[in-house]
All heavy atoms as TSV, in Angstrom:
chain	resi	resn	atom	element	x	y	z
A	1	MET	N	N	172.121	156.007	25.755
A	1	MET	CA	C	171.304	155.769	24.585
A	1	MET	C	C	170.523	154.463	24.791
A	1	MET	O	O	171.080	153.456	25.185
A	1	MET	CB	C	172.198	155.686	23.347
A	1	MET	CG	C	171.415	155.649	22.067
A	1	MET	SD	S	172.461	155.636	20.571
A	1	MET	CE	C	173.268	157.199	20.678
A	2	GLN	N	N	169.248	154.503	24.498
A	2	GLN	CA	C	168.380	153.346	24.687
A	2	GLN	C	C	168.660	152.260	23.650
A	2	GLN	O	O	168.986	152.545	22.508
A	2	GLN	CB	C	166.915	153.763	24.580
A	2	GLN	CG	C	166.454	154.681	25.684
A	2	GLN	CD	C	166.395	153.971	27.011
A	2	GLN	OE1	O	165.902	152.863	27.114
A	2	GLN	NE2	N	166.913	154.619	28.034
A	3	LYS	N	N	168.494	151.018	24.088
A	3	LYS	CA	C	168.659	149.861	23.204
A	3	LYS	C	C	167.257	149.300	22.938
A	3	LYS	O	O	166.442	149.203	23.857
A	3	LYS	CB	C	169.539	148.827	23.899
A	3	LYS	CG	C	169.946	147.672	23.060
A	3	LYS	CD	C	170.936	146.812	23.836
A	3	LYS	CE	C	171.357	145.615	23.064
A	3	LYS	NZ	N	172.261	144.760	23.838
A	4	HIS	N	N	166.989	148.940	21.695
A	4	HIS	CA	C	165.688	148.400	21.297
A	4	HIS	C	C	165.860	147.080	20.557
A	4	HIS	O	O	166.881	146.842	19.928
A	4	HIS	CB	C	164.941	149.386	20.400
A	4	HIS	CG	C	164.520	150.627	21.097
A	4	HIS	ND1	N	165.369	151.696	21.257
A	4	HIS	CD2	C	163.359	150.955	21.714
A	4	HIS	CE1	C	164.734	152.647	21.926
A	4	HIS	NE2	N	163.522	152.216	22.209
A	5	PHE	N	N	164.829	146.248	20.644
A	5	PHE	CA	C	164.788	144.999	19.894
A	5	PHE	C	C	163.568	145.068	18.984
A	5	PHE	O	O	162.446	145.265	19.450
A	5	PHE	CB	C	164.676	143.792	20.834
A	5	PHE	CG	C	164.955	142.490	20.145
A	5	PHE	CD1	C	166.240	141.987	20.074
A	5	PHE	CD2	C	163.932	141.766	19.553
A	5	PHE	CE1	C	166.509	140.783	19.425
A	5	PHE	CE2	C	164.179	140.558	18.920
A	5	PHE	CZ	C	165.478	140.064	18.856
A	6	ILE	N	N	163.798	144.935	17.684
A	6	ILE	CA	C	162.722	144.947	16.698
A	6	ILE	C	C	162.447	143.494	16.317
A	6	ILE	O	O	163.265	142.847	15.667
A	6	ILE	CB	C	163.101	145.760	15.448
A	6	ILE	CG1	C	163.454	147.200	15.831
A	6	ILE	CG2	C	161.970	145.718	14.423
A	6	ILE	CD1	C	164.009	148.018	14.680
A	7	TYR	N	N	161.302	142.975	16.770
A	7	TYR	CA	C	160.934	141.592	16.439
A	7	TYR	C	C	160.406	141.524	15.013
A	7	TYR	O	O	159.580	142.323	14.603
A	7	TYR	CB	C	159.844	141.100	17.395
A	7	TYR	CG	C	160.353	140.794	18.765
A	7	TYR	CD1	C	160.290	141.744	19.775
A	7	TYR	CD2	C	160.894	139.557	19.074
A	7	TYR	CE1	C	160.757	141.475	21.048
A	7	TYR	CE2	C	161.373	139.272	20.342
A	7	TYR	CZ	C	161.305	140.238	21.323
A	7	TYR	OH	O	161.777	139.963	22.580
A	8	LEU	N	N	160.919	140.535	14.261
A	8	LEU	CA	C	160.500	140.310	12.889
A	8	LEU	C	C	159.941	138.896	12.759
A	8	LEU	O	O	160.006	138.116	13.705
A	8	LEU	CB	C	161.688	140.521	11.939
A	8	LEU	CG	C	162.330	141.923	12.048
A	8	LEU	CD1	C	163.601	141.985	11.233
A	8	LEU	CD2	C	161.362	142.999	11.613
A	9	THR	N	N	159.416	138.572	11.591
A	9	THR	CA	C	158.727	137.290	11.423
A	9	THR	C	C	159.649	136.118	11.117
A	9	THR	O	O	159.213	134.972	11.193
A	9	THR	CB	C	157.658	137.390	10.333
A	9	THR	OG1	O	158.272	137.830	9.119
A	9	THR	CG2	C	156.563	138.369	10.730
A	10	SER	N	N	160.912	136.394	10.760
A	10	SER	CA	C	161.817	135.285	10.465
A	10	SER	C	C	163.264	135.771	10.499
A	10	SER	O	O	163.543	136.964	10.407
A	10	SER	CB	C	161.522	134.683	9.090
A	10	SER	OG	O	161.909	135.576	8.069
A	11	VAL	N	N	164.168	134.827	10.575
A	11	VAL	CA	C	165.595	135.155	10.522
A	11	VAL	C	C	165.950	135.709	9.147
A	11	VAL	O	O	166.818	136.581	9.020
A	11	VAL	CB	C	166.469	133.955	10.914
A	11	VAL	CG1	C	166.402	132.848	9.884
A	11	VAL	CG2	C	167.917	134.388	11.133
A	12	THR	N	N	165.272	135.247	8.110
A	12	THR	CA	C	165.509	135.748	6.758
A	12	THR	C	C	165.223	137.242	6.685
A	12	THR	O	O	166.008	138.018	6.141
A	12	THR	CB	C	164.645	134.986	5.730
A	12	THR	OG1	O	164.957	133.602	5.808
A	12	THR	CG2	C	164.874	135.511	4.325
A	13	TYR	N	N	164.087	137.658	7.251
A	13	TYR	CA	C	163.753	139.075	7.256
A	13	TYR	C	C	164.698	139.878	8.149
A	13	TYR	O	O	164.985	141.034	7.877
A	13	TYR	CB	C	162.301	139.307	7.665
A	13	TYR	CG	C	161.347	139.020	6.542
A	13	TYR	CD1	C	160.310	138.115	6.697
A	13	TYR	CD2	C	161.468	139.665	5.310
A	13	TYR	CE1	C	159.424	137.848	5.668
A	13	TYR	CE2	C	160.590	139.399	4.277
A	13	TYR	CZ	C	159.575	138.501	4.453
A	13	TYR	OH	O	158.716	138.241	3.417
A	14	ALA	N	N	165.201	139.265	9.197
A	14	ALA	CA	C	166.167	139.945	10.052
A	14	ALA	C	C	167.445	140.251	9.270
A	14	ALA	O	O	167.979	141.365	9.337
A	14	ALA	CB	C	166.469	139.117	11.295
A	15	VAL	N	N	167.934	139.286	8.510
A	15	VAL	CA	C	169.150	139.487	7.716
A	15	VAL	C	C	168.898	140.512	6.611
A	15	VAL	O	O	169.709	141.425	6.389
A	15	VAL	CB	C	169.653	138.149	7.127
A	15	VAL	CG1	C	170.784	138.363	6.155
A	15	VAL	CG2	C	170.079	137.225	8.258
A	16	ARG	N	N	167.769	140.397	5.929
A	16	ARG	CA	C	167.436	141.369	4.880
A	16	ARG	C	C	167.297	142.763	5.477
A	16	ARG	O	O	167.751	143.756	4.895
A	16	ARG	CB	C	166.140	140.978	4.183
A	16	ARG	CG	C	166.273	139.820	3.266
A	16	ARG	CD	C	164.977	139.523	2.559
A	16	ARG	NE	N	165.064	138.300	1.792
A	16	ARG	CZ	C	164.036	137.680	1.251
A	16	ARG	NH1	N	162.821	138.188	1.371
A	16	ARG	NH2	N	164.206	136.570	0.578
A	17	GLY	N	N	166.647	142.834	6.621
A	17	GLY	CA	C	166.459	144.122	7.289
A	17	GLY	C	C	167.773	144.743	7.708
A	17	GLY	O	O	167.975	145.954	7.571
A	18	GLN	N	N	168.678	143.933	8.211
A	18	GLN	CA	C	169.990	144.440	8.617
A	18	GLN	C	C	170.721	145.044	7.413
A	18	GLN	O	O	171.298	146.124	7.507
A	18	GLN	CB	C	170.820	143.329	9.235
A	18	GLN	CG	C	172.178	143.813	9.721
A	18	GLN	CD	C	173.023	142.677	10.263
A	18	GLN	OE1	O	173.038	141.575	9.717
A	18	GLN	NE2	N	173.718	142.949	11.350
A	19	ARG	N	N	170.678	144.363	6.288
A	19	ARG	CA	C	171.326	144.874	5.071
A	19	ARG	C	C	170.696	146.186	4.609
A	19	ARG	O	O	171.391	147.127	4.237
A	19	ARG	CB	C	171.254	143.839	3.946
A	19	ARG	CG	C	172.160	142.673	4.145
A	19	ARG	CD	C	172.109	141.744	2.945
A	19	ARG	NE	N	172.704	140.466	3.280
A	19	ARG	CZ	C	172.281	139.308	2.852
A	19	ARG	NH1	N	171.253	139.223	2.046
A	19	ARG	NH2	N	172.889	138.190	3.206
A	20	LEU	N	N	169.385	146.207	4.621
A	20	LEU	CA	C	168.643	147.389	4.195
A	20	LEU	C	C	168.987	148.592	5.085
A	20	LEU	O	O	169.273	149.682	4.600
A	20	LEU	CB	C	167.136	147.117	4.250
A	20	LEU	CG	C	166.236	148.333	4.059
A	20	LEU	CD1	C	166.144	148.681	2.590
A	20	LEU	CD2	C	164.867	148.078	4.645
A	21	LEU	N	N	168.961	148.389	6.382
A	21	LEU	CA	C	169.236	149.474	7.307
A	21	LEU	C	C	170.689	149.934	7.224
A	21	LEU	O	O	170.983	151.124	7.350
A	21	LEU	CB	C	168.860	149.070	8.730
A	21	LEU	CG	C	167.369	148.807	8.956
A	21	LEU	CD1	C	167.125	148.297	10.358
A	21	LEU	CD2	C	166.538	150.043	8.671
A	22	ALA	N	N	171.605	149.012	6.981
A	22	ALA	CA	C	173.023	149.365	6.825
A	22	ALA	C	C	173.227	150.317	5.659
A	22	ALA	O	O	174.062	151.226	5.729
A	22	ALA	CB	C	173.869	148.113	6.671
A	23	GLN	N	N	172.453	150.132	4.595
A	23	GLN	CA	C	172.550	151.021	3.431
A	23	GLN	C	C	172.137	152.446	3.780
A	23	GLN	O	O	172.533	153.389	3.108
A	23	GLN	CB	C	171.679	150.496	2.289
A	23	GLN	CG	C	172.170	149.211	1.688
A	23	GLN	CD	C	171.202	148.623	0.678
A	23	GLN	OE1	O	170.081	149.110	0.503
A	23	GLN	NE2	N	171.622	147.563	0.017
A	24	SER	N	N	171.339	152.603	4.831
A	24	SER	CA	C	170.905	153.932	5.286
A	24	SER	C	C	171.727	154.411	6.476
A	24	SER	O	O	171.362	155.396	7.123
A	24	SER	CB	C	169.420	153.884	5.676
A	24	SER	OG	O	168.642	153.599	4.547
A	25	GLY	N	N	172.783	153.681	6.808
A	25	GLY	CA	C	173.662	154.092	7.898
A	25	GLY	C	C	173.179	153.729	9.290
A	25	GLY	O	O	173.689	154.243	10.280
A	26	ILE	N	N	172.207	152.828	9.377
A	26	ILE	CA	C	171.679	152.407	10.671
A	26	ILE	C	C	172.321	151.069	11.038
A	26	ILE	O	O	172.141	150.078	10.331
A	26	ILE	CB	C	170.144	152.282	10.633
A	26	ILE	CG1	C	169.527	153.637	10.299
A	26	ILE	CG2	C	169.615	151.752	11.966
A	26	ILE	CD1	C	168.032	153.605	10.064
A	27	VAL	N	N	173.054	151.065	12.128
A	27	VAL	CA	C	173.777	149.869	12.563
A	27	VAL	C	C	172.862	149.008	13.438
A	27	VAL	O	O	172.284	149.493	14.414
A	27	VAL	CB	C	175.036	150.252	13.358
A	27	VAL	CG1	C	175.755	149.013	13.858
A	27	VAL	CG2	C	175.961	151.092	12.495
A	28	THR	N	N	172.717	147.750	13.070
A	28	THR	CA	C	171.902	146.806	13.836
A	28	THR	C	C	172.661	145.495	13.997
A	28	THR	O	O	173.667	145.263	13.327
A	28	THR	CB	C	170.560	146.512	13.141
A	28	THR	OG1	O	170.822	145.949	11.855
A	28	THR	CG2	C	169.718	147.768	13.002
A	29	LYS	N	N	172.115	144.638	14.828
A	29	LYS	CA	C	172.682	143.307	15.043
A	29	LYS	C	C	171.540	142.300	14.972
A	29	LYS	O	O	170.527	142.452	15.664
A	29	LYS	CB	C	173.348	143.242	16.421
A	29	LYS	CG	C	173.867	141.887	16.797
A	29	LYS	CD	C	174.418	141.905	18.207
A	29	LYS	CE	C	174.760	140.495	18.656
A	29	LYS	NZ	N	175.160	140.454	20.052
A	30	VAL	N	N	171.679	141.276	14.150
A	30	VAL	CA	C	170.692	140.204	14.097
A	30	VAL	C	C	170.847	139.388	15.381
A	30	VAL	O	O	171.950	139.008	15.757
A	30	VAL	CB	C	170.902	139.287	12.864
A	30	VAL	CG1	C	169.961	138.088	12.923
A	30	VAL	CG2	C	170.690	140.069	11.587
A	31	SER	N	N	169.732	139.156	16.047
A	31	SER	CA	C	169.781	138.481	17.330
A	31	SER	C	C	168.541	137.617	17.521
A	31	SER	O	O	167.513	137.848	16.901
A	31	SER	CB	C	169.878	139.524	18.445
A	31	SER	OG	O	170.060	138.926	19.683
A	32	LYS	N	N	168.661	136.635	18.400
A	32	LYS	CA	C	167.527	135.765	18.733
A	32	LYS	C	C	167.206	135.953	20.209
A	32	LYS	O	O	168.081	135.858	21.067
A	32	LYS	CB	C	167.860	134.311	18.470
A	32	LYS	CG	C	166.697	133.368	18.747
A	32	LYS	CD	C	167.036	131.967	18.278
A	32	LYS	CE	C	165.920	130.996	18.551
A	32	LYS	NZ	N	164.785	131.142	17.674
A	33	ASP	N	N	165.951	136.256	20.473
A	33	ASP	CA	C	165.483	136.413	21.857
A	33	ASP	C	C	164.883	135.083	22.301
A	33	ASP	O	O	163.827	134.680	21.832
A	33	ASP	CB	C	164.438	137.515	21.934
A	33	ASP	CG	C	163.890	137.699	23.330
A	33	ASP	OD1	O	164.410	137.082	24.274
A	33	ASP	OD2	O	162.941	138.481	23.484
A	34	THR	N	N	165.568	134.378	23.165
A	34	THR	CA	C	165.090	133.068	23.614
A	34	THR	C	C	164.105	133.167	24.759
A	34	THR	O	O	163.425	132.200	25.075
A	34	THR	CB	C	166.277	132.191	24.060
A	34	THR	OG1	O	166.993	132.873	25.079
A	34	THR	CG2	C	167.208	131.904	22.895
A	35	VAL	N	N	163.956	134.343	25.350
A	35	VAL	CA	C	163.032	134.521	26.473
A	35	VAL	C	C	161.590	134.608	26.008
A	35	VAL	O	O	160.695	133.965	26.563
A	35	VAL	CB	C	163.404	135.784	27.278
A	35	VAL	CG1	C	162.388	136.035	28.380
A	35	VAL	CG2	C	164.797	135.650	27.852
A	36	ASN	N	N	161.320	135.413	24.975
A	36	ASN	CA	C	159.955	135.653	24.513
A	36	ASN	C	C	159.616	134.902	23.221
A	36	ASN	O	O	158.748	135.316	22.486
A	36	ASN	CB	C	159.750	137.154	24.284
A	36	ASN	CG	C	159.836	137.917	25.571
A	36	ASN	OD1	O	159.176	137.578	26.542
A	36	ASN	ND2	N	160.661	138.947	25.589
A	37	ILE	N	N	160.267	133.803	22.971
A	37	ILE	CA	C	160.117	133.088	21.695
A	37	ILE	C	C	158.666	132.655	21.431
A	37	ILE	O	O	158.186	132.738	20.319
A	37	ILE	CB	C	161.085	131.900	21.597
A	37	ILE	CG1	C	161.140	131.387	20.159
A	37	ILE	CG2	C	160.732	130.807	22.559
A	37	ILE	CD1	C	162.317	130.495	19.893
A	38	ARG	N	N	157.956	132.234	22.443
A	38	ARG	CA	C	156.565	131.802	22.228
A	38	ARG	C	C	155.663	132.975	21.890
A	38	ARG	O	O	154.724	132.852	21.122
A	38	ARG	CB	C	156.042	131.066	23.462
A	38	ARG	CG	C	156.681	129.713	23.612
A	38	ARG	CD	C	155.996	128.892	24.658
A	38	ARG	NE	N	156.609	127.576	24.679
A	38	ARG	CZ	C	156.601	126.792	25.712
A	38	ARG	NH1	N	156.016	127.164	26.829
A	38	ARG	NH2	N	157.180	125.616	25.659
A	39	LYS	N	N	155.943	134.098	22.459
A	39	LYS	CA	C	155.121	135.277	22.223
A	39	LYS	C	C	155.343	135.857	20.829
A	39	LYS	O	O	154.434	136.363	20.212
A	39	LYS	CB	C	155.437	136.346	23.283
A	39	LYS	CG	C	154.598	137.590	23.168
A	39	LYS	CD	C	154.909	138.549	24.297
A	39	LYS	CE	C	154.092	139.797	24.178
A	39	LYS	NZ	N	154.412	140.773	25.229
A	40	TYR	N	N	156.587	135.786	20.336
A	40	TYR	CA	C	156.927	136.446	19.076
A	40	TYR	C	C	157.301	135.489	17.961
A	40	TYR	O	O	158.006	135.854	17.034
A	40	TYR	CB	C	158.068	137.437	19.321
A	40	TYR	CG	C	157.682	138.548	20.251
A	40	TYR	CD1	C	158.214	138.620	21.526
A	40	TYR	CD2	C	156.771	139.519	19.861
A	40	TYR	CE1	C	157.857	139.645	22.380
A	40	TYR	CE2	C	156.408	140.543	20.706
A	40	TYR	CZ	C	156.957	140.597	21.966
A	40	TYR	OH	O	156.603	141.609	22.822
A	41	GLY	N	N	156.889	134.265	17.994
A	41	GLY	CA	C	157.173	133.340	16.908
A	41	GLY	C	C	158.606	132.850	16.918
A	41	GLY	O	O	159.054	132.255	17.878
A	42	CYS	N	N	159.334	133.179	15.866
A	42	CYS	CA	C	160.696	132.658	15.718
A	42	CYS	C	C	161.659	133.290	16.715
A	42	CYS	O	O	162.690	132.723	17.013
A	42	CYS	CB	C	161.208	132.878	14.300
A	42	CYS	SG	S	161.640	134.585	13.926
A	43	GLY	N	N	161.352	134.485	17.206
A	43	GLY	CA	C	162.211	135.148	18.185
A	43	GLY	C	C	163.376	135.909	17.594
A	43	GLY	O	O	164.172	136.474	18.321
A	44	TYR	N	N	163.463	135.967	16.266
A	44	TYR	CA	C	164.562	136.705	15.645
A	44	TYR	C	C	164.163	138.151	15.387
A	44	TYR	O	O	163.004	138.458	15.155
A	44	TYR	CB	C	164.976	136.079	14.312
A	44	TYR	CG	C	165.946	134.939	14.486
A	44	TYR	CD1	C	165.487	133.630	14.520
A	44	TYR	CD2	C	167.298	135.174	14.633
A	44	TYR	CE1	C	166.366	132.580	14.687
A	44	TYR	CE2	C	168.193	134.132	14.801
A	44	TYR	CZ	C	167.715	132.833	14.831
A	44	TYR	OH	O	168.592	131.798	14.999
A	45	GLY	N	N	165.172	138.980	15.423
A	45	GLY	CA	C	164.938	140.384	15.154
A	45	GLY	C	C	166.251	141.137	15.107
A	45	GLY	O	O	167.326	140.546	14.950
A	46	LEU	N	N	166.133	142.441	15.252
A	46	LEU	CA	C	167.287	143.326	15.165
A	46	LEU	C	C	167.435	144.135	16.445
A	46	LEU	O	O	166.464	144.694	16.937
A	46	LEU	CB	C	167.124	144.287	13.984
A	46	LEU	CG	C	167.013	143.643	12.613
A	46	LEU	CD1	C	166.628	144.691	11.567
A	46	LEU	CD2	C	168.316	142.981	12.234
A	47	GLU	N	N	168.643	144.179	16.942
A	47	GLU	CA	C	168.963	145.047	18.076
A	47	GLU	C	C	169.537	146.339	17.517
A	47	GLU	O	O	170.334	146.309	16.586
A	47	GLU	CB	C	170.029	144.416	18.963
A	47	GLU	CG	C	169.563	143.213	19.728
A	47	GLU	CD	C	170.671	142.670	20.631
A	47	GLU	OE1	O	171.599	143.426	21.002
A	47	GLU	OE2	O	170.611	141.476	20.925
A	48	LEU	N	N	169.121	147.470	18.086
A	48	LEU	CA	C	169.734	148.728	17.701
A	48	LEU	C	C	169.715	149.701	18.866
A	48	LEU	O	O	168.902	149.568	19.779
A	48	LEU	CB	C	169.068	149.346	16.478
A	48	LEU	CG	C	167.782	150.115	16.665
A	48	LEU	CD1	C	167.758	151.237	15.649
A	48	LEU	CD2	C	166.584	149.228	16.462
A	49	ARG	N	N	170.633	150.638	18.830
A	49	ARG	CA	C	170.706	151.682	19.842
A	49	ARG	C	C	170.105	152.958	19.268
A	49	ARG	O	O	170.325	153.276	18.108
A	49	ARG	CB	C	172.142	151.936	20.266
A	49	ARG	CG	C	172.746	150.744	20.970
A	49	ARG	CD	C	173.989	151.142	21.741
A	49	ARG	NE	N	174.528	150.005	22.456
A	49	ARG	CZ	C	174.155	149.645	23.680
A	49	ARG	NH1	N	173.240	150.345	24.312
A	49	ARG	NH2	N	174.688	148.607	24.270
A	50	GLY	N	N	169.344	153.663	20.102
A	50	GLY	CA	C	168.748	154.918	19.665
A	50	GLY	C	C	167.288	154.746	19.287
A	50	GLY	O	O	166.654	153.734	19.564
A	51	ASP	N	N	166.764	155.763	18.634
A	51	ASP	CA	C	165.351	155.805	18.250
A	51	ASP	C	C	165.085	154.824	17.110
A	51	ASP	O	O	165.691	154.932	16.041
A	51	ASP	CB	C	164.999	157.224	17.827
A	51	ASP	CG	C	163.540	157.397	17.481
A	51	ASP	OD1	O	162.738	156.475	17.747
A	51	ASP	OD2	O	163.183	158.458	16.952
A	52	PRO	N	N	164.152	153.889	17.311
A	52	PRO	CA	C	163.897	152.879	16.275
A	52	PRO	C	C	162.901	153.309	15.198
A	52	PRO	O	O	162.677	152.568	14.253
A	52	PRO	CB	C	163.323	151.708	17.084
A	52	PRO	CG	C	162.591	152.377	18.201
A	52	PRO	CD	C	163.432	153.584	18.555
A	53	SER	N	N	162.326	154.511	15.300
A	53	SER	CA	C	161.241	154.890	14.403
A	53	SER	C	C	161.662	154.914	12.925
A	53	SER	O	O	160.922	154.431	12.066
A	53	SER	CB	C	160.630	156.234	14.806
A	53	SER	OG	O	161.611	157.244	14.798
A	54	THR	N	N	162.831	155.445	12.616
A	54	THR	CA	C	163.291	155.468	11.217
A	54	THR	C	C	163.535	154.055	10.707
A	54	THR	O	O	163.161	153.719	9.582
A	54	THR	CB	C	164.581	156.307	11.080
A	54	THR	OG1	O	164.314	157.631	11.541
A	54	THR	CG2	C	165.054	156.358	9.647
A	55	ALA	N	N	164.148	153.223	11.542
A	55	ALA	CA	C	164.413	151.833	11.153
A	55	ALA	C	C	163.112	151.095	10.863
A	55	ALA	O	O	162.998	150.400	9.852
A	55	ALA	CB	C	165.198	151.123	12.242
A	56	VAL	N	N	162.134	151.259	11.737
A	56	VAL	CA	C	160.836	150.593	11.548
A	56	VAL	C	C	160.175	151.071	10.260
A	56	VAL	O	O	159.654	150.269	9.481
A	56	VAL	CB	C	159.923	150.832	12.775
A	56	VAL	CG1	C	158.500	150.389	12.485
A	56	VAL	CG2	C	160.472	150.122	13.988
A	57	GLN	N	N	160.219	152.353	10.023
A	57	GLN	CA	C	159.620	152.906	8.806
A	57	GLN	C	C	160.286	152.341	7.545
A	57	GLN	O	O	159.596	151.932	6.604
A	57	GLN	CB	C	159.730	154.426	8.821
A	57	GLN	CG	C	159.075	155.094	7.642
A	57	GLN	CD	C	159.190	156.606	7.709
A	57	GLN	OE1	O	159.984	157.155	8.477
A	57	GLN	NE2	N	158.403	157.284	6.904
A	58	LEU	N	N	161.603	152.277	7.530
A	58	LEU	CA	C	162.323	151.734	6.376
A	58	LEU	C	C	162.008	150.251	6.165
A	58	LEU	O	O	161.826	149.797	5.020
A	58	LEU	CB	C	163.828	151.928	6.541
A	58	LEU	CG	C	164.342	153.368	6.413
A	58	LEU	CD1	C	165.778	153.458	6.867
A	58	LEU	CD2	C	164.169	153.864	4.994
A	59	LEU	N	N	161.949	149.489	7.244
A	59	LEU	CA	C	161.622	148.066	7.153
A	59	LEU	C	C	160.230	147.875	6.565
A	59	LEU	O	O	160.028	147.066	5.649
A	59	LEU	CB	C	161.716	147.403	8.525
A	59	LEU	CG	C	163.122	147.286	9.110
A	59	LEU	CD1	C	163.042	146.872	10.583
A	59	LEU	CD2	C	163.967	146.315	8.319
A	60	GLN	N	N	159.261	148.630	7.068
A	60	GLN	CA	C	157.887	148.492	6.593
A	60	GLN	C	C	157.757	148.912	5.132
A	60	GLN	O	O	157.031	148.270	4.369
A	60	GLN	CB	C	156.942	149.298	7.481
A	60	GLN	CG	C	156.805	148.688	8.854
A	60	GLN	CD	C	156.003	149.536	9.818
A	60	GLN	OE1	O	155.891	150.743	9.669
A	60	GLN	NE2	N	155.439	148.889	10.831
A	61	GLN	N	N	158.468	149.957	4.728
A	61	GLN	CA	C	158.429	150.388	3.329
A	61	GLN	C	C	158.999	149.322	2.401
A	61	GLN	O	O	158.602	149.224	1.238
A	61	GLN	CB	C	159.197	151.693	3.151
A	61	GLN	CG	C	158.495	152.892	3.722
A	61	GLN	CD	C	159.338	154.149	3.671
A	61	GLN	OE1	O	160.525	154.120	3.347
A	61	GLN	NE2	N	158.723	155.270	4.005
A	62	ALA	N	N	159.908	148.509	2.917
A	62	ALA	CA	C	160.517	147.439	2.111
A	62	ALA	C	C	159.695	146.147	2.163
A	62	ALA	O	O	160.102	145.132	1.614
A	62	ALA	CB	C	161.936	147.177	2.609
A	63	GLY	N	N	158.570	146.178	2.862
A	63	GLY	CA	C	157.713	145.003	2.938
A	63	GLY	C	C	158.101	144.015	4.025
A	63	GLY	O	O	157.650	142.874	4.025
A	64	ILE	N	N	158.930	144.452	4.960
A	64	ILE	CA	C	159.336	143.590	6.074
A	64	ILE	C	C	158.418	143.904	7.261
A	64	ILE	O	O	158.409	145.025	7.762
A	64	ILE	CB	C	160.811	143.822	6.447
A	64	ILE	CG1	C	161.697	143.442	5.254
A	64	ILE	CG2	C	161.181	143.020	7.688
A	64	ILE	CD1	C	163.168	143.766	5.429
A	65	ARG	N	N	157.649	142.925	7.659
A	65	ARG	CA	C	156.672	143.105	8.724
A	65	ARG	C	C	157.361	143.164	10.090
A	65	ARG	O	O	158.071	142.238	10.480
A	65	ARG	CB	C	155.644	141.974	8.721
A	65	ARG	CG	C	154.555	142.154	9.753
A	65	ARG	CD	C	153.461	141.101	9.591
A	65	ARG	NE	N	152.709	141.028	10.816
A	65	ARG	CZ	C	152.836	140.082	11.725
A	65	ARG	NH1	N	153.664	139.075	11.527
A	65	ARG	NH2	N	152.134	140.107	12.825
A	66	VAL	N	N	157.103	144.248	10.798
A	66	VAL	CA	C	157.616	144.406	12.158
A	66	VAL	C	C	156.545	143.916	13.120
A	66	VAL	O	O	155.414	144.393	13.102
A	66	VAL	CB	C	157.957	145.885	12.447
A	66	VAL	CG1	C	158.353	146.074	13.889
A	66	VAL	CG2	C	159.069	146.348	11.523
A	67	VAL	N	N	156.884	142.933	13.946
A	67	VAL	CA	C	155.929	142.360	14.889
A	67	VAL	C	C	155.762	143.286	16.097
A	67	VAL	O	O	154.649	143.613	16.472
A	67	VAL	CB	C	156.388	140.964	15.350
A	67	VAL	CG1	C	155.461	140.400	16.400
A	67	VAL	CG2	C	156.486	140.026	14.163
A	68	GLU	N	N	156.866	143.725	16.667
A	68	GLU	CA	C	156.818	144.614	17.817
A	68	GLU	C	C	158.208	145.197	18.066
A	68	GLU	O	O	159.219	144.589	17.705
A	68	GLU	CB	C	156.343	143.873	19.073
A	68	GLU	CG	C	156.117	144.799	20.249
A	68	GLU	CD	C	155.419	144.135	21.420
A	68	GLU	OE1	O	154.938	142.992	21.292
A	68	GLU	OE2	O	155.370	144.777	22.478
A	69	VAL	N	N	158.249	146.362	18.704
A	69	VAL	CA	C	159.496	146.987	19.114
A	69	VAL	C	C	159.486	147.043	20.640
A	69	VAL	O	O	158.531	147.533	21.233
A	69	VAL	CB	C	159.651	148.399	18.532
A	69	VAL	CG1	C	160.957	149.032	19.001
A	69	VAL	CG2	C	159.585	148.369	17.004
A	70	VAL	N	N	160.551	146.539	21.246
A	70	VAL	CA	C	160.644	146.477	22.707
A	70	VAL	C	C	161.868	147.262	23.161
A	70	VAL	O	O	162.965	147.072	22.631
A	70	VAL	CB	C	160.731	145.019	23.191
A	70	VAL	CG1	C	160.920	144.945	24.687
A	70	VAL	CG2	C	159.504	144.240	22.759
A	71	ASN	N	N	161.670	148.130	24.152
A	71	ASN	CA	C	162.766	148.873	24.746
A	71	ASN	C	C	163.499	147.940	25.697
A	71	ASN	O	O	162.910	147.380	26.599
A	71	ASN	CB	C	162.229	150.104	25.498
A	71	ASN	CG	C	163.321	150.975	26.022
A	71	ASN	OD1	O	164.430	150.537	26.313
A	71	ASN	ND2	N	163.021	152.256	26.148
A	72	MET	N	N	164.811	147.780	25.478
A	72	MET	CA	C	165.611	146.889	26.310
A	72	MET	C	C	166.415	147.640	27.359
A	72	MET	O	O	167.248	147.041	28.047
A	72	MET	CB	C	166.562	146.080	25.413
A	72	MET	CG	C	165.836	145.202	24.414
A	72	MET	SD	S	166.942	144.434	23.229
A	72	MET	CE	C	167.881	143.348	24.267
A	73	GLY	N	N	166.208	148.953	27.470
A	73	GLY	CA	C	166.952	149.732	28.447
A	73	GLY	C	C	168.276	150.184	27.891
A	73	GLY	O	O	168.482	150.316	26.703
A	74	MET	N	N	169.221	150.395	28.790
A	74	MET	CA	C	170.546	150.900	28.397
A	74	MET	C	C	171.453	149.802	27.942
A	74	MET	O	O	171.554	148.765	28.300
A	74	MET	CB	C	171.208	151.625	29.563
A	74	MET	CG	C	170.453	152.856	29.925
A	74	MET	SD	S	170.814	154.101	28.708
A	74	MET	CE	C	170.292	155.543	29.540
C-alpha cells in the first residue's frame, strides 16, 4: 500500500485535519517534513497509507487548504 504525505499550511490545520479524517475512519499521522520545509512553508502535514483522494476532498470541504500531495512510496 502506498504512503502519501499531504502538505498543509500549518501544524494547526494538520491537527484539525487529523481529527476530521479520524471521524470518517481515515487514519493519519501528523508529521513534519524537514527535507522540503522551504518548498512547503511550515513543512507540517499528514501521513497516510492508501489513496489520498477522499482525505483531500474532506479536508478541502472543511476549509483546510491542501498545498500538495506527495507519494512517499511503500
